[in-house]
MIROMAR-134307 format. One record per residue (C-alpha): residue number from 1; x, y, z. Coordinates in steps of 0.1 Angstrom, whole numbers, plus 5000, padded with zeros to 4 digits. Layout:
<recs>
<rec pos="NUM" east="X" north="Y" up="Z"/>
...
</recs>
This chain:
<recs>
<rec pos="1" east="3229" north="5338" up="5863"/>
<rec pos="2" east="3252" north="5302" up="5860"/>
<rec pos="3" east="3242" north="5305" up="5825"/>
<rec pos="4" east="3263" north="5335" up="5813"/>
<rec pos="5" east="3287" north="5328" up="5787"/>
<rec pos="6" east="3269" north="5298" up="5776"/>
<rec pos="7" east="3275" north="5293" up="5736"/>
<rec pos="8" east="3267" north="5266" up="5714"/>
<rec pos="9" east="3301" north="5255" up="5703"/>
<rec pos="10" east="3315" north="5255" up="5733"/>
<rec pos="11" east="3289" north="5234" up="5750"/>
<rec pos="12" east="3293" north="5206" up="5720"/>
<rec pos="13" east="3331" north="5203" up="5731"/>
<rec pos="14" east="3326" north="5200" up="5768"/>
<rec pos="15" east="3298" north="5177" up="5757"/>
<rec pos="16" east="3323" north="5154" up="5734"/>
<rec pos="17" east="3349" north="5159" up="5759"/>
<rec pos="18" east="3327" north="5144" up="5788"/>
<rec pos="19" east="3316" north="5115" up="5766"/>
<rec pos="20" east="3349" north="5102" up="5756"/>
<rec pos="21" east="3362" north="5101" up="5795"/>
<rec pos="22" east="3339" north="5079" up="5794"/>
<rec pos="23" east="3342" north="5062" up="5768"/>
<rec pos="24" east="3378" north="5052" up="5775"/>
<rec pos="25" east="3369" north="5034" up="5807"/>
<rec pos="26" east="3332" north="5017" up="5796"/>
<rec pos="27" east="3343" north="5003" up="5759"/>
<rec pos="28" east="3313" north="4976" up="5752"/>
<rec pos="29" east="3320" north="4944" up="5762"/>
<rec pos="30" east="3322" north="4917" up="5732"/>
<rec pos="31" east="3309" north="4895" up="5765"/>
<rec pos="32" east="3277" north="4887" up="5762"/>
<rec pos="33" east="3255" north="4866" up="5785"/>
<rec pos="34" east="3245" north="4839" up="5761"/>
<rec pos="35" east="3259" north="4806" up="5761"/>
<rec pos="36" east="3267" north="4796" up="5725"/>
<rec pos="37" east="3274" north="4815" up="5696"/>
<rec pos="38" east="3258" north="4806" up="5662"/>
<rec pos="39" east="3251" north="4828" up="5631"/>
<rec pos="40" east="3217" north="4846" up="5625"/>
<rec pos="41" east="3210" north="4825" up="5598"/>
<rec pos="42" east="3208" north="4794" up="5619"/>
<rec pos="43" east="3172" north="4789" up="5624"/>
<rec pos="44" east="3172" north="4789" up="5664"/>
<rec pos="45" east="3141" north="4767" up="5665"/>
<rec pos="46" east="3167" north="4737" up="5654"/>
<rec pos="47" east="3191" north="4746" up="5680"/>
<rec pos="48" east="3192" north="4721" up="5708"/>
<rec pos="49" east="3176" north="4731" up="5738"/>
<rec pos="50" east="3193" north="4719" up="5767"/>
<rec pos="51" east="3175" north="4731" up="5800"/>
<rec pos="52" east="3201" north="4719" up="5825"/>
<rec pos="53" east="3229" north="4736" up="5811"/>
<rec pos="54" east="3241" north="4764" up="5838"/>
<rec pos="55" east="3274" north="4771" up="5830"/>
<rec pos="56" east="3286" north="4756" up="5864"/>
<rec pos="57" east="3262" north="4778" up="5880"/>
<rec pos="58" east="3232" north="4767" up="5901"/>
<rec pos="59" east="3202" north="4778" up="5891"/>
<rec pos="60" east="3196" north="4809" up="5918"/>
<rec pos="61" east="3232" north="4820" up="5905"/>
<rec pos="62" east="3226" north="4819" up="5872"/>
<rec pos="63" east="3190" north="4838" up="5880"/>
<rec pos="64" east="3211" north="4861" up="5898"/>
<rec pos="65" east="3235" north="4868" up="5873"/>
<rec pos="66" east="3211" north="4875" up="5847"/>
<rec pos="67" east="3196" north="4898" up="5866"/>
<rec pos="68" east="3229" north="4918" up="5873"/>
<rec pos="69" east="3237" north="4918" up="5839"/>
<rec pos="70" east="3201" north="4934" up="5829"/>
<rec pos="71" east="3204" north="4957" up="5857"/>
<rec pos="72" east="3236" north="4972" up="5842"/>
<rec pos="73" east="3221" north="4973" up="5810"/>
<rec pos="74" east="3187" north="4987" up="5820"/>
<rec pos="75" east="3200" north="5016" up="5845"/>
<rec pos="76" east="3215" north="5039" up="5817"/>
<rec pos="77" east="3184" north="5035" up="5795"/>
<rec pos="78" east="3163" north="5041" up="5822"/>
<rec pos="79" east="3179" north="5074" up="5827"/>
<rec pos="80" east="3177" north="5084" up="5791"/>
<rec pos="81" east="3141" north="5075" up="5786"/>
<rec pos="82" east="3133" north="5095" up="5814"/>
<rec pos="83" east="3153" north="5125" up="5800"/>
<rec pos="84" east="3130" north="5123" up="5769"/>
<rec pos="85" east="3101" north="5136" up="5790"/>
<rec pos="86" east="3123" north="5161" up="5814"/>
<rec pos="87" east="3133" north="5179" up="5784"/>
<rec pos="88" east="3092" north="5183" up="5774"/>
<rec pos="89" east="3088" north="5193" up="5810"/>
<rec pos="90" east="3115" north="5219" up="5808"/>
<rec pos="91" east="3100" north="5234" up="5780"/>
<rec pos="92" east="3063" north="5233" up="5795"/>
<rec pos="93" east="3075" north="5248" up="5828"/>
<rec pos="94" east="3096" north="5276" up="5810"/>
<rec pos="95" east="3072" north="5283" up="5786"/>
<rec pos="96" east="3042" north="5283" up="5810"/>
<rec pos="97" east="3060" north="5311" up="5831"/>
<rec pos="98" east="3063" north="5331" up="5803"/>
<rec pos="99" east="3032" north="5334" up="5792"/>
<rec pos="100" east="2999" north="5310" up="5797"/>
<rec pos="101" east="2988" north="5321" up="5756"/>
<rec pos="102" east="3022" north="5311" up="5747"/>
<rec pos="103" east="3019" north="5280" up="5764"/>
<rec pos="104" east="2986" north="5273" up="5743"/>
<rec pos="105" east="3006" north="5276" up="5708"/>
<rec pos="106" east="3035" north="5249" up="5721"/>
<rec pos="107" east="3006" north="5226" up="5732"/>
<rec pos="108" east="2989" north="5226" up="5702"/>
<rec pos="109" east="3017" north="5234" up="5678"/>
<rec pos="110" east="3034" north="5202" up="5689"/>
<rec pos="111" east="3005" north="5180" up="5679"/>
<rec pos="112" east="3018" north="5166" up="5647"/>
<rec pos="113" east="3056" north="5164" up="5655"/>
<rec pos="114" east="3047" north="5144" up="5686"/>
<rec pos="115" east="3024" north="5123" up="5670"/>
<rec pos="116" east="3051" north="5118" up="5642"/>
<rec pos="117" east="3081" north="5113" up="5666"/>
<rec pos="118" east="3063" north="5082" up="5683"/>
<rec pos="119" east="3055" north="5067" up="5651"/>
<rec pos="120" east="3093" north="5072" up="5641"/>
<rec pos="121" east="3104" north="5055" up="5673"/>
<rec pos="122" east="3087" north="5023" up="5657"/>
<rec pos="123" east="3099" north="5030" up="5625"/>
<rec pos="124" east="3133" north="5028" up="5634"/>
<rec pos="125" east="3134" north="4997" up="5656"/>
<rec pos="126" east="3144" north="4975" up="5635"/>
<rec pos="127" east="3177" north="4990" up="5643"/>
<rec pos="128" east="3179" north="4980" up="5674"/>
<rec pos="129" east="3165" north="4941" up="5667"/>
<rec pos="130" east="3191" north="4937" up="5640"/>
<rec pos="131" east="3221" north="4953" up="5660"/>
<rec pos="132" east="3211" north="4932" up="5688"/>
<rec pos="133" east="3210" north="4900" up="5665"/>
<rec pos="134" east="3238" north="4904" up="5649"/>
<rec pos="135" east="3255" north="4911" up="5686"/>
<rec pos="136" east="3242" north="4885" up="5700"/>
<rec pos="137" east="3257" north="4858" up="5670"/>
<rec pos="138" east="3291" north="4870" up="5674"/>
<rec pos="139" east="3289" north="4888" up="5640"/>
<rec pos="140" east="3298" north="4921" up="5657"/>
<rec pos="141" east="3313" north="4936" up="5622"/>
<rec pos="142" east="3279" north="4937" up="5611"/>
<rec pos="143" east="3264" north="4955" up="5633"/>
<rec pos="144" east="3285" north="4986" up="5618"/>
<rec pos="145" east="3265" north="4977" up="5587"/>
<rec pos="146" east="3233" north="4977" up="5601"/>
<rec pos="147" east="3237" north="5015" up="5615"/>
<rec pos="148" east="3246" north="5029" up="5581"/>
<rec pos="149" east="3219" north="5010" up="5563"/>
<rec pos="150" east="3194" north="5029" up="5593"/>
<rec pos="151" east="3208" north="5063" up="5586"/>
<rec pos="152" east="3190" north="5073" up="5554"/>
<rec pos="153" east="3163" north="5055" up="5564"/>
<rec pos="154" east="3160" north="5079" up="5597"/>
<rec pos="155" east="3169" north="5108" up="5573"/>
<rec pos="156" east="3138" north="5100" up="5552"/>
<rec pos="157" east="3117" north="5095" up="5576"/>
<rec pos="158" east="3126" north="5130" up="5598"/>
<rec pos="159" east="3120" north="5146" up="5566"/>
<rec pos="160" east="3086" north="5128" up="5558"/>
<rec pos="161" east="3080" north="5145" up="5597"/>
<rec pos="162" east="3093" north="5178" up="5586"/>
<rec pos="163" east="3070" north="5179" up="5554"/>
<rec pos="164" east="3039" north="5170" up="5577"/>
<rec pos="165" east="3049" north="5195" up="5602"/>
<rec pos="166" east="3051" north="5223" up="5576"/>
<rec pos="167" east="3016" north="5223" up="5569"/>
<rec pos="168" east="3010" north="5225" up="5608"/>
<rec pos="169" east="2986" north="5256" up="5604"/>
<rec pos="170" east="2963" north="5237" up="5575"/>
<rec pos="171" east="2964" north="5206" up="5595"/>
<rec pos="172" east="2950" north="5225" up="5629"/>
<rec pos="173" east="2925" north="5245" up="5610"/>
<rec pos="174" east="2910" north="5215" up="5594"/>
<rec pos="175" east="2908" north="5200" up="5630"/>
<rec pos="176" east="2888" north="5230" up="5636"/>
<rec pos="177" east="2909" north="5255" up="5659"/>
<rec pos="178" east="2908" north="5291" up="5656"/>
<rec pos="179" east="2926" north="5308" up="5627"/>
<rec pos="180" east="2944" north="5329" up="5650"/>
<rec pos="181" east="2958" north="5299" up="5676"/>
<rec pos="182" east="2961" north="5278" up="5642"/>
<rec pos="183" east="2988" north="5303" up="5629"/>
<rec pos="184" east="3009" north="5305" up="5658"/>
<rec pos="185" east="3008" north="5267" up="5662"/>
<rec pos="186" east="3017" north="5264" up="5628"/>
<rec pos="187" east="3047" north="5283" up="5633"/>
<rec pos="188" east="3060" north="5263" up="5661"/>
<rec pos="189" east="3048" north="5227" up="5640"/>
<rec pos="190" east="3076" north="5243" up="5615"/>
<rec pos="191" east="3102" north="5249" up="5635"/>
<rec pos="192" east="3097" north="5217" up="5650"/>
<rec pos="193" east="3095" north="5196" up="5619"/>
<rec pos="194" east="3131" north="5213" up="5613"/>
<rec pos="195" east="3146" north="5189" up="5637"/>
<rec pos="196" east="3133" north="5158" up="5631"/>
<rec pos="197" east="3159" north="5142" up="5604"/>
<rec pos="198" east="3182" north="5153" up="5633"/>
<rec pos="199" east="3160" north="5132" up="5662"/>
<rec pos="200" east="3159" north="5105" up="5639"/>
<rec pos="201" east="3198" north="5102" up="5635"/>
<rec pos="202" east="3200" north="5103" up="5671"/>
<rec pos="203" east="3175" north="5082" up="5678"/>
<rec pos="204" east="3187" north="5053" up="5653"/>
<rec pos="205" east="3224" north="5056" up="5664"/>
<rec pos="206" east="3212" north="5052" up="5701"/>
<rec pos="207" east="3197" north="5019" up="5690"/>
<rec pos="208" east="3226" north="5006" up="5674"/>
<rec pos="209" east="3249" north="5016" up="5707"/>
<rec pos="210" east="3222" north="4999" up="5730"/>
<rec pos="211" east="3218" north="4969" up="5706"/>
<rec pos="212" east="3258" north="4960" up="5714"/>
<rec pos="213" east="3252" north="4969" up="5751"/>
<rec pos="214" east="3265" north="4999" up="5750"/>
<rec pos="215" east="3239" north="5025" up="5764"/>
<rec pos="216" east="3262" north="5046" up="5788"/>
<rec pos="217" east="3272" north="5073" up="5761"/>
<rec pos="218" east="3235" north="5080" up="5753"/>
<rec pos="219" east="3225" north="5082" up="5790"/>
<rec pos="220" east="3254" north="5109" up="5796"/>
<rec pos="221" east="3243" north="5128" up="5760"/>
<rec pos="222" east="3208" north="5129" up="5773"/>
<rec pos="223" east="3221" north="5146" up="5809"/>
<rec pos="224" east="3237" north="5170" up="5793"/>
<rec pos="225" east="3215" north="5176" up="5764"/>
<rec pos="226" east="3188" north="5189" up="5797"/>
<rec pos="227" east="3212" north="5208" up="5809"/>
<rec pos="228" east="3216" north="5224" up="5773"/>
<rec pos="229" east="3179" north="5226" up="5773"/>
<rec pos="230" east="3176" north="5247" up="5803"/>
<rec pos="231" east="3200" north="5272" up="5792"/>
<rec pos="232" east="3186" north="5272" up="5758"/>
<rec pos="233" east="3153" north="5282" up="5770"/>
<rec pos="234" east="3162" north="5304" up="5796"/>
<rec pos="235" east="3181" north="5325" up="5771"/>
<rec pos="236" east="3156" north="5324" up="5742"/>
<rec pos="237" east="3123" north="5321" up="5757"/>
<rec pos="238" east="3131" north="5352" up="5783"/>
<rec pos="239" east="3156" north="5370" up="5752"/>
<rec pos="240" east="3184" north="5369" up="5779"/>
<rec pos="241" east="3225" north="5382" up="5769"/>
<rec pos="242" east="3214" north="5399" up="5739"/>
<rec pos="243" east="3187" north="5373" up="5725"/>
<rec pos="244" east="3157" north="5383" up="5709"/>
<rec pos="245" east="3130" north="5379" up="5734"/>
<rec pos="246" east="3108" north="5345" up="5712"/>
<rec pos="247" east="3087" north="5331" up="5740"/>
<rec pos="248" east="3072" north="5298" up="5730"/>
<rec pos="249" east="3091" north="5298" up="5695"/>
<rec pos="250" east="3121" north="5305" up="5716"/>
<rec pos="251" east="3114" north="5268" up="5733"/>
<rec pos="252" east="3114" north="5251" up="5700"/>
<rec pos="253" east="3143" north="5265" up="5689"/>
<rec pos="254" east="3162" north="5256" up="5719"/>
<rec pos="255" east="3149" north="5216" up="5710"/>
<rec pos="256" east="3167" north="5221" up="5676"/>
<rec pos="257" east="3199" north="5233" up="5693"/>
<rec pos="258" east="3195" north="5205" up="5718"/>
<rec pos="259" east="3190" north="5176" up="5688"/>
<rec pos="260" east="3216" north="5191" up="5671"/>
<rec pos="261" east="3241" north="5192" up="5701"/>
<rec pos="262" east="3229" north="5155" up="5708"/>
<rec pos="263" east="3234" north="5145" up="5670"/>
<rec pos="264" east="3271" north="5162" up="5671"/>
<rec pos="265" east="3281" north="5142" up="5702"/>
<rec pos="266" east="3268" north="5108" up="5696"/>
<rec pos="267" east="3283" north="5107" up="5662"/>
<rec pos="268" east="3315" north="5118" up="5674"/>
<rec pos="269" east="3313" north="5094" up="5701"/>
<rec pos="270" east="3309" north="5062" up="5674"/>
<rec pos="271" east="3332" north="5076" up="5649"/>
<rec pos="272" east="3362" north="5085" up="5674"/>
<rec pos="273" east="3359" north="5064" up="5701"/>
<rec pos="274" east="3343" north="5032" up="5689"/>
<rec pos="275" east="3365" north="5003" up="5673"/>
<rec pos="276" east="3354" north="5012" up="5637"/>
<rec pos="277" east="3372" north="4977" up="5626"/>
<rec pos="278" east="3354" north="4958" up="5650"/>
<rec pos="279" east="3318" north="4972" up="5649"/>
<rec pos="280" east="3323" north="4975" up="5606"/>
<rec pos="281" east="3321" north="5015" up="5612"/>
<rec pos="282" east="3349" north="5018" up="5587"/>
<rec pos="283" east="3331" north="5004" up="5559"/>
<rec pos="284" east="3297" north="5020" up="5546"/>
<rec pos="285" east="3270" north="5006" up="5532"/>
<rec pos="286" east="3242" north="5019" up="5514"/>
<rec pos="287" east="3209" north="5004" up="5500"/>
<rec pos="288" east="3173" north="5003" up="5499"/>
<rec pos="289" east="3170" north="4966" up="5492"/>
<rec pos="290" east="3197" north="4957" up="5518"/>
<rec pos="291" east="3175" north="4975" up="5545"/>
<rec pos="292" east="3145" north="4958" up="5536"/>
<rec pos="293" east="3140" north="4934" up="5570"/>
<rec pos="294" east="3148" north="4968" up="5587"/>
<rec pos="295" east="3121" north="4985" up="5571"/>
<rec pos="296" east="3095" north="4958" up="5575"/>
<rec pos="297" east="3103" north="4955" up="5614"/>
<rec pos="298" east="3104" north="4987" up="5615"/>
<rec pos="299" east="3065" north="4992" up="5599"/>
<rec pos="300" east="3051" north="4970" up="5622"/>
<rec pos="301" east="3065" north="4988" up="5651"/>
<rec pos="302" east="3052" north="5021" up="5634"/>
<rec pos="303" east="3017" north="5011" up="5631"/>
<rec pos="304" east="3016" north="4998" up="5669"/>
<rec pos="305" east="3030" north="5030" up="5679"/>
<rec pos="306" east="3005" north="5051" up="5660"/>
<rec pos="307" east="2975" north="5029" up="5672"/>
<rec pos="308" east="2985" north="5032" up="5710"/>
<rec pos="309" east="2990" north="5070" up="5704"/>
<rec pos="310" east="2957" north="5077" up="5687"/>
<rec pos="311" east="2937" north="5057" up="5714"/>
<rec pos="312" east="2954" north="5075" up="5742"/>
<rec pos="313" east="2941" north="5108" up="5724"/>
<rec pos="314" east="2914" north="5094" up="5717"/>
<rec pos="315" east="2904" north="5095" up="5756"/>
<rec pos="316" east="2918" north="5127" up="5755"/>
<rec pos="317" east="2887" north="5138" up="5731"/>
<rec pos="318" east="2864" north="5120" up="5755"/>
<rec pos="319" east="2876" north="5138" up="5786"/>
<rec pos="320" east="2869" north="5171" up="5766"/>
<rec pos="321" east="2830" north="5161" up="5762"/>
<rec pos="322" east="2832" north="5158" up="5796"/>
<rec pos="323" east="2843" north="5191" up="5804"/>
<rec pos="324" east="2872" north="5213" up="5811"/>
<rec pos="325" east="2877" north="5200" up="5848"/>
<rec pos="326" east="2877" north="5163" up="5835"/>
<rec pos="327" east="2901" north="5173" up="5808"/>
<rec pos="328" east="2927" north="5197" up="5827"/>
<rec pos="329" east="2928" north="5164" up="5853"/>
<rec pos="330" east="2935" north="5135" up="5823"/>
<rec pos="331" east="2957" north="5158" up="5813"/>
<rec pos="332" east="2974" north="5159" up="5846"/>
<rec pos="333" east="2969" north="5121" up="5850"/>
<rec pos="334" east="2987" north="5107" up="5818"/>
<rec pos="335" east="3017" north="5134" up="5825"/>
<rec pos="336" east="3022" north="5115" up="5857"/>
<rec pos="337" east="3017" north="5085" up="5841"/>
<rec pos="338" east="3041" north="5090" up="5814"/>
<rec pos="339" east="3070" north="5095" up="5839"/>
<rec pos="340" east="3066" north="5064" up="5855"/>
<rec pos="341" east="3060" north="5046" up="5823"/>
<rec pos="342" east="3091" north="5060" up="5808"/>
<rec pos="343" east="3108" north="5046" up="5838"/>
<rec pos="344" east="3092" north="5010" up="5831"/>
<rec pos="345" east="3102" north="5010" up="5792"/>
<rec pos="346" east="3140" north="5016" up="5804"/>
<rec pos="347" east="3137" north="4979" up="5813"/>
<rec pos="348" east="3117" north="4969" up="5783"/>
<rec pos="349" east="3143" north="4982" up="5762"/>
<rec pos="350" east="3174" north="4963" up="5781"/>
<rec pos="351" east="3148" north="4932" up="5777"/>
<rec pos="352" east="3146" north="4931" up="5745"/>
<rec pos="353" east="3179" north="4941" up="5735"/>
<rec pos="354" east="3189" north="4907" up="5759"/>
<rec pos="355" east="3165" north="4888" up="5743"/>
<rec pos="356" east="3177" north="4898" up="5709"/>
<rec pos="357" east="3214" north="4890" up="5717"/>
<rec pos="358" east="3199" north="4855" up="5726"/>
<rec pos="359" east="3179" north="4849" up="5695"/>
<rec pos="360" east="3211" north="4860" up="5675"/>
<rec pos="361" east="3232" north="4833" up="5693"/>
<rec pos="362" east="3204" north="4808" up="5686"/>
<rec pos="363" east="3200" north="4800" up="5726"/>
<rec pos="364" east="3161" north="4797" up="5729"/>
<rec pos="365" east="3165" north="4787" up="5769"/>
<rec pos="366" east="3177" north="4824" up="5770"/>
<rec pos="367" east="3155" north="4837" up="5746"/>
<rec pos="368" east="3123" north="4825" up="5769"/>
<rec pos="369" east="3140" north="4833" up="5802"/>
<rec pos="370" east="3152" north="4871" up="5796"/>
<rec pos="371" east="3114" north="4880" up="5792"/>
<rec pos="372" east="3109" north="4867" up="5825"/>
<rec pos="373" east="3137" north="4882" up="5844"/>
<rec pos="374" east="3133" north="4916" up="5826"/>
<rec pos="375" east="3097" north="4916" up="5836"/>
<rec pos="376" east="3101" north="4904" up="5872"/>
<rec pos="377" east="3127" north="4932" up="5875"/>
<rec pos="378" east="3105" north="4960" up="5861"/>
<rec pos="379" east="3075" north="4948" up="5882"/>
<rec pos="380" east="3096" north="4953" up="5912"/>
<rec pos="381" east="3105" north="4986" up="5905"/>
<rec pos="382" east="3071" north="4998" up="5890"/>
<rec pos="383" east="3054" north="4983" up="5922"/>
<rec pos="384" east="3072" north="5012" up="5938"/>
<rec pos="385" east="3055" north="5039" up="5913"/>
<rec pos="386" east="3024" north="5022" up="5922"/>
<rec pos="387" east="3029" north="5026" up="5958"/>
<rec pos="388" east="3040" north="5066" up="5947"/>
<rec pos="389" east="3009" north="5071" up="5926"/>
<rec pos="390" east="2985" north="5056" up="5949"/>
<rec pos="391" east="2997" north="5074" up="5980"/>
<rec pos="392" east="3012" north="5105" up="5967"/>
<rec pos="393" east="2987" north="5115" up="5938"/>
<rec pos="394" east="2968" north="5145" up="5955"/>
<rec pos="395" east="3007" north="5158" up="5962"/>
<rec pos="396" east="3016" north="5152" up="5923"/>
<rec pos="397" east="2984" north="5170" up="5911"/>
<rec pos="398" east="2994" north="5200" up="5931"/>
<rec pos="399" east="3023" north="5206" up="5911"/>
<rec pos="400" east="3004" north="5209" up="5883"/>
<rec pos="401" east="2978" north="5232" up="5891"/>
<rec pos="402" east="2963" north="5257" up="5919"/>
<rec pos="403" east="2927" north="5244" up="5908"/>
<rec pos="404" east="2916" north="5227" up="5937"/>
<rec pos="405" east="2888" north="5210" up="5916"/>
<rec pos="406" east="2908" north="5201" up="5892"/>
<rec pos="407" east="2937" north="5193" up="5914"/>
<rec pos="408" east="2912" north="5169" up="5937"/>
<rec pos="409" east="2899" north="5152" up="5906"/>
<rec pos="410" east="2932" north="5146" up="5895"/>
<rec pos="411" east="2945" north="5134" up="5925"/>
<rec pos="412" east="2918" north="5104" up="5923"/>
<rec pos="413" east="2925" north="5098" up="5889"/>
<rec pos="414" east="2959" north="5093" up="5892"/>
<rec pos="415" east="2953" north="5066" up="5923"/>
<rec pos="416" east="2933" north="5046" up="5899"/>
<rec pos="417" east="2954" north="5048" up="5869"/>
<rec pos="418" east="2989" north="5035" up="5895"/>
<rec pos="419" east="2972" north="4999" up="5888"/>
<rec pos="420" east="2977" north="5004" up="5852"/>
<rec pos="421" east="3011" north="5011" up="5852"/>
<rec pos="422" east="3019" north="4974" up="5856"/>
<rec pos="423" east="3001" north="4965" up="5825"/>
<rec pos="424" east="3009" north="4994" up="5806"/>
<rec pos="425" east="3052" north="4985" up="5807"/>
<rec pos="426" east="3047" north="4948" up="5809"/>
<rec pos="427" east="3026" north="4947" up="5776"/>
<rec pos="428" east="3057" north="4971" up="5761"/>
<rec pos="429" east="3079" north="4948" up="5773"/>
<rec pos="430" east="3065" north="4919" up="5759"/>
<rec pos="431" east="3057" north="4936" up="5726"/>
<rec pos="432" east="3094" north="4944" up="5722"/>
<rec pos="433" east="3106" north="4913" up="5735"/>
<rec pos="434" east="3087" north="4893" up="5708"/>
<rec pos="435" east="3101" north="4918" up="5678"/>
<rec pos="436" east="3134" north="4914" up="5691"/>
<rec pos="437" east="3127" north="4873" up="5684"/>
<rec pos="438" east="3116" north="4881" up="5650"/>
<rec pos="439" east="3078" north="4879" up="5656"/>
<rec pos="440" east="3068" north="4912" up="5639"/>
<rec pos="441" east="3033" north="4917" up="5629"/>
<rec pos="442" east="3011" north="4897" up="5654"/>
<rec pos="443" east="3023" north="4921" up="5683"/>
<rec pos="444" east="3007" north="4949" up="5660"/>
<rec pos="445" east="2977" north="4932" up="5651"/>
<rec pos="446" east="2972" north="4925" up="5695"/>
<rec pos="447" east="2977" north="4962" up="5697"/>
<rec pos="448" east="2951" north="4972" up="5672"/>
<rec pos="449" east="2928" north="4944" up="5690"/>
<rec pos="450" east="2938" north="4959" up="5723"/>
<rec pos="451" east="2935" north="4998" up="5717"/>
<rec pos="452" east="2908" north="5000" up="5688"/>
<rec pos="453" east="2885" north="4973" up="5692"/>
<rec pos="454" east="2883" north="4971" up="5731"/>
<rec pos="455" east="2901" north="4998" up="5748"/>
<rec pos="456" east="2885" north="5033" up="5724"/>
<rec pos="457" east="2846" north="5013" up="5728"/>
<rec pos="458" east="2848" north="5001" up="5765"/>
<rec pos="459" east="2860" north="5041" up="5777"/>
<rec pos="460" east="2832" north="5052" up="5758"/>
<rec pos="461" east="2808" north="5029" up="5774"/>
<rec pos="462" east="2823" north="5033" up="5808"/>
<rec pos="463" east="2820" north="5069" up="5806"/>
<rec pos="464" east="2792" north="5082" up="5790"/>
<rec pos="465" east="2768" north="5049" up="5789"/>
<rec pos="466" east="2776" north="5039" up="5825"/>
<rec pos="467" east="2781" north="5071" up="5838"/>
<rec pos="468" east="2813" north="5067" up="5854"/>
<rec pos="469" east="2825" north="5098" up="5840"/>
<rec pos="470" east="2862" north="5109" up="5844"/>
<rec pos="471" east="2868" north="5076" up="5861"/>
<rec pos="472" east="2854" north="5058" up="5833"/>
<rec pos="473" east="2885" north="5077" up="5814"/>
<rec pos="474" east="2908" north="5055" up="5837"/>
<rec pos="475" east="2886" north="5023" up="5836"/>
<rec pos="476" east="2895" north="5023" up="5796"/>
<rec pos="477" east="2929" north="5027" up="5805"/>
<rec pos="478" east="2931" north="4998" up="5833"/>
<rec pos="479" east="2914" north="4971" up="5814"/>
<rec pos="480" east="2930" north="4986" up="5779"/>
<rec pos="481" east="2964" north="4979" up="5787"/>
<rec pos="482" east="2954" north="4945" up="5807"/>
<rec pos="483" east="2946" north="4930" up="5774"/>
<rec pos="484" east="2975" north="4935" up="5754"/>
<rec pos="485" east="2996" north="4923" up="5785"/>
<rec pos="486" east="2976" north="4894" up="5784"/>
<rec pos="487" east="2976" north="4884" up="5753"/>
<rec pos="488" east="3011" north="4891" up="5745"/>
<rec pos="489" east="3023" north="4876" up="5775"/>
<rec pos="490" east="3004" north="4844" up="5762"/>
<rec pos="491" east="3017" north="4848" up="5728"/>
<rec pos="492" east="3054" north="4845" up="5740"/>
<rec pos="493" east="3047" north="4814" up="5762"/>
<rec pos="494" east="3032" north="4802" up="5733"/>
<rec pos="495" east="3062" north="4806" up="5706"/>
<rec pos="496" east="3084" north="4792" up="5733"/>
<rec pos="497" east="3063" north="4758" up="5736"/>
<rec pos="498" east="3065" north="4757" up="5699"/>
<rec pos="499" east="3099" north="4763" up="5698"/>
<rec pos="500" east="3105" north="4729" up="5719"/>
<rec pos="501" east="3077" north="4711" up="5698"/>
<rec pos="502" east="3100" north="4720" up="5668"/>
<rec pos="503" east="3132" north="4709" up="5689"/>
<rec pos="504" east="3122" north="4672" up="5697"/>
<rec pos="505" east="3108" north="4667" up="5663"/>
<rec pos="506" east="3144" north="4674" up="5651"/>
<rec pos="507" east="3163" north="4659" up="5676"/>
</recs>
């Protein structure tokens, strides 16, 4: 087999060599597509707002330049975010072909860590916001300080996640799972928790690199991580080349190895291939108070992620009440939807970084324009996803199951859910862009309103009271994502108009 002789040490050396070769030709450029540089401490609403300034370019040429800049940042992020999902798909396929009961162990055992890791992404979002603001303000040396402050914060979050996952069996028993399944799932949960601190370090360092507009190392690391994951799963799940046959547990240990390799590679890149003096990396900064603003942004984002995840899990519970066929079709629908959503999320991240750069530079014209340029590009790409989901829904459903009834229902649900793809990716873009311009808690409040007050009750009403059943679940997704998309977009417009009024008053 092509995986013969795979060893962790050799793989990590190859990974670092590959990234170093890329780094030599892709060092982050100090050029940011903003028109003037001001300290972050300057209130952006007091910056002169010159609508006619185009750097000598026509409006169309300026728009095309913005699109090129955003695409250059977006495509590596798209690959990186999609790679996160393909890691999970590999685990599912490998374990599923090993034994169906082991797939159940993974499915139930990964629930605690999967929920926590989404919250963890939100809690670490302050790194991306602050780094992009400082970089846009021309304070490049302070970006490294933010990265140093984020490391202990990320490790602390990861350790909390490990403690929660260590009680996975207890949590599963409390949720009503059978003792045997809870015991197996608890073991999976414990192993998964071990790698959460590693995941946090990798995430926050990746946010740092994206914030300074250097996402390609993260992309390469994710590509190689997927290759390692395939090999590690093959060896540890099936017990190849003298390794023990671990089944489901082997897949989770493979995840641990992958995350360890990712941390080794990304830290090696930051330390050895970035200009440490330029980015302030050679000056470690510690302090709980110094990271207060980072945590404040993270708390708001973490709550948003938690609420959104809880709402979608509630829909899965509704699916279970409608029967096993509906639940299976719903799970397939969400998996297909998530794949395209992760692609759209890459454009959201790139847009938020660009908004953060412009906000740090005090360029409110571009703060506003970047969001709409990003939304336009994202919508264009997602329309392709909508068409694929709609016209190839039956084929996509068939990849997940051979049950004719499940596949038929899933195909209908996938086609209908395609409508929500534009809304869900768009609301994510607006939420991240609002936080990049330091509007921290309003997106969270809008998410609570949209998911808790609108989506969950509406889904129940459509599915059970109106008798729409499985289609009621998709009704909830469509309307529940349309609400934050509309409200967050209006919030963005409102803040821009308020900034214009402030500028007019102080002119």
